[in-house]
C-alpha positions as CSV (number, residue, x, y, z in Angstrom):
1,M,-5.2,-3.3,13.1
2,T,-6.4,-3.7,9.5
3,S,-9.0,-1.5,8.0
4,D,-11.5,-4.4,7.9
5,K,-11.2,-5.0,11.6
6,L,-11.5,-1.2,12.3
7,I,-14.6,-1.0,10.1
8,E,-16.2,-3.9,12.0
9,A,-15.3,-2.3,15.3
10,V,-17.1,0.9,14.1
11,L,-20.1,-1.1,13.0
12,V,-20.3,-2.8,16.4
13,A,-20.0,0.5,18.1
14,V,-22.8,2.0,16.0
15,Y,-25.2,-1.0,15.9
16,G,-24.2,-3.0,19.0
17,D,-22.8,-6.4,19.3
18,E,-22.8,-8.6,16.3
19,G,-25.1,-11.1,18.0
20,E,-27.8,-8.5,18.2
21,Q,-30.4,-8.4,15.4
22,V,-30.1,-5.4,13.2
23,D,-33.5,-4.2,12.0
24,D,-32.2,-2.5,8.9
25,G,-29.6,-4.7,7.2
26,R,-29.4,-2.4,4.2
27,A,-28.3,0.5,6.4
28,L,-25.6,-1.7,7.9
29,H,-24.4,-2.8,4.5
30,M,-24.4,0.8,3.2
31,L,-22.4,2.0,6.2
32,R,-19.9,-0.8,5.8
33,Q,-19.4,0.0,2.1
34,A,-19.1,3.7,2.8
35,L,-16.4,3.0,5.4
36,H,-14.5,0.8,2.9
37,G,-14.7,3.6,0.3
38,L,-13.3,6.1,2.8
39,A,-10.4,3.7,3.7
40,R,-9.6,3.3,-0.1
41,L,-9.7,7.1,-0.5
42,A,-7.4,7.6,2.5
43,R,-4.9,5.1,1.1
44,S,-4.8,6.8,-2.3
45,E,-4.4,10.2,-0.8
46,Q,-1.6,8.9,1.4
47,L,0.1,7.4,-1.7
48,M,-0.2,10.7,-3.6
49,A,1.2,12.7,-0.6
50,M,4.1,10.3,-0.4
51,R,4.9,10.7,-4.1
52,R,4.6,14.5,-3.8
53,D,6.9,14.6,-0.8
54,T,9.4,12.3,-2.6
55,A,9.5,14.5,-5.6
56,R,9.9,17.6,-3.5
57,A,12.8,16.0,-1.6
58,A,14.4,15.1,-5.0
59,G,14.0,18.7,-6.2
60,A,11.2,18.3,-8.7
61,S,8.8,21.3,-8.9
62,G,6.4,20.2,-11.5
63,R,4.5,17.0,-12.4
64,R,6.7,16.3,-15.4
65,Q,9.8,16.7,-13.4
66,M,8.4,14.5,-10.6
67,R,7.7,11.7,-13.1
68,A,11.2,12.0,-14.5
69,V,12.8,11.9,-11.0
70,L,10.7,8.8,-10.1
71,R,11.6,7.1,-13.4
72,R,15.3,7.8,-12.8
73,A,15.1,6.4,-9.2
74,A,13.3,3.3,-10.5
75,A,15.9,2.8,-13.2
76,Q,18.8,3.1,-10.7
77,A,17.1,0.6,-8.4
78,A,16.6,-1.8,-11.3
79,V,20.3,-1.6,-12.3
80,G,21.3,-2.3,-8.7
81,Q,19.2,-5.5,-8.6
82,G,21.1,-7.4,-11.3
83,Q,21.8,-11.1,-11.1
84,L,24.6,-12.0,-8.7
85,T,27.4,-14.3,-9.9
86,L,27.5,-17.7,-8.3
87,A,30.7,-18.3,-6.3
88,L,31.4,-22.0,-6.2
89,G,33.7,-23.4,-3.6
90,A,36.5,-25.9,-4.3
91,S,34.4,-28.8,-3.0
92,E,31.5,-28.0,-5.3
93,T,33.6,-27.8,-8.5
94,A,35.2,-31.3,-8.0
95,A,33.6,-34.1,-9.9
96,P,31.8,-36.8,-7.8
Protein backbone atom coordinates (compact mmCIF):
# COMPACT_ATOMS: atom_id res chain seq x y z
CA MET A 1 0.00 0.00 0.00
CA THR A 2 1.40 3.38 -0.95
CA SER A 3 1.50 6.32 1.43
CA ASP A 4 -1.13 8.17 -0.63
CA LYS A 5 -3.59 5.30 -0.30
CA LEU A 6 -2.86 4.97 3.39
CA ILE A 7 -3.41 8.69 3.93
CA GLU A 8 -6.73 8.53 2.09
CA ALA A 9 -7.76 5.55 4.23
CA VAL A 10 -6.97 7.54 7.38
CA LEU A 11 -8.99 10.49 6.08
CA VAL A 12 -11.95 8.23 5.35
CA ALA A 13 -11.67 6.76 8.84
CA VAL A 14 -11.61 10.22 10.42
CA TYR A 15 -14.16 12.03 8.24
CA GLY A 16 -16.28 9.14 6.96
CA ASP A 17 -16.84 7.96 3.41
CA GLU A 18 -15.64 10.17 0.61
CA GLY A 19 -19.22 10.55 -0.61
CA GLU A 20 -20.23 12.33 2.57
CA GLN A 21 -20.05 16.10 2.66
CA VAL A 22 -17.27 17.41 4.85
CA ASP A 23 -18.25 20.63 6.61
CA ASP A 24 -14.71 21.92 7.04
CA GLY A 25 -12.75 21.36 3.83
CA ARG A 26 -9.83 23.34 5.21
CA ALA A 27 -9.40 20.93 8.14
CA LEU A 28 -9.48 18.00 5.73
CA HIS A 29 -6.81 19.63 3.55
CA MET A 30 -4.61 20.48 6.54
CA LEU A 31 -4.86 16.93 7.89
CA ARG A 32 -3.98 15.51 4.46
CA GLN A 33 -0.93 17.80 4.16
CA ALA A 34 0.19 17.02 7.72
CA LEU A 35 0.02 13.29 6.99
CA HIS A 36 2.03 13.76 3.79
CA GLY A 37 4.63 15.67 5.79
CA LEU A 38 4.85 12.87 8.33
CA ALA A 39 5.29 10.33 5.55
CA ARG A 40 8.16 12.38 4.05
CA LEU A 41 9.78 12.74 7.46
CA ALA A 42 9.51 8.99 8.08
CA ARG A 43 11.14 8.26 4.71
CA SER A 44 14.05 10.61 5.39
CA GLU A 45 14.55 9.18 8.87
CA GLN A 46 14.53 5.66 7.45
CA LEU A 47 17.13 6.64 4.82
CA MET A 48 19.35 8.22 7.48
CA ALA A 49 19.07 5.11 9.65
CA MET A 50 19.98 2.88 6.71
CA ARG A 51 23.04 5.01 5.94
CA ARG A 52 24.11 4.97 9.59
CA ASP A 53 23.69 1.20 9.82
CA THR A 54 25.63 0.72 6.58
CA ALA A 55 28.48 2.83 7.87
CA ARG A 56 28.54 0.96 11.17
CA ALA A 57 28.62 -2.37 9.36
CA ALA A 58 31.52 -1.12 7.25
CA GLY A 59 33.41 -0.03 10.36
CA ALA A 60 33.04 3.75 10.16
CA SER A 61 32.69 5.48 13.50
CA GLY A 62 32.42 9.13 12.50
CA ARG A 63 30.59 11.13 9.88
CA ARG A 64 33.73 11.76 7.84
CA GLN A 65 34.64 8.06 7.88
CA MET A 66 31.08 7.15 6.92
CA ARG A 67 31.22 9.40 3.86
CA ALA A 68 34.57 7.95 2.86
CA VAL A 69 33.24 4.39 3.16
CA LEU A 70 30.14 5.23 1.12
CA ARG A 71 32.27 6.94 -1.56
CA ARG A 72 34.57 3.93 -1.73
CA ALA A 73 31.61 1.56 -2.08
CA ALA A 74 30.09 3.72 -4.82
CA ALA A 75 33.40 3.87 -6.69
CA GLN A 76 33.78 0.09 -6.54
CA ALA A 77 30.23 -0.35 -7.80
CA ALA A 78 30.87 2.07 -10.68
CA VAL A 79 34.04 0.21 -11.72
CA GLY A 80 32.13 -3.06 -11.80
CA GLN A 81 29.50 -1.59 -14.13
CA GLY A 82 31.80 -0.95 -17.09
CA GLN A 83 30.73 -1.58 -20.64
CA LEU A 84 30.70 -5.24 -21.64
CA THR A 85 32.44 -6.32 -24.84
CA LEU A 86 30.19 -7.48 -27.62
CA ALA A 87 30.76 -11.10 -28.57
CA LEU A 88 29.83 -11.60 -32.21
CA GLY A 89 29.10 -15.06 -33.49
CA ALA A 90 30.50 -16.48 -36.73
CA SER A 91 27.22 -15.93 -38.58
CA GLU A 92 27.08 -12.26 -37.59
CA THR A 93 30.63 -11.46 -38.80
CA ALA A 94 30.08 -12.85 -42.27
CA ALA A 95 29.24 -10.32 -44.99
CA PRO A 96 25.70 -10.54 -46.44
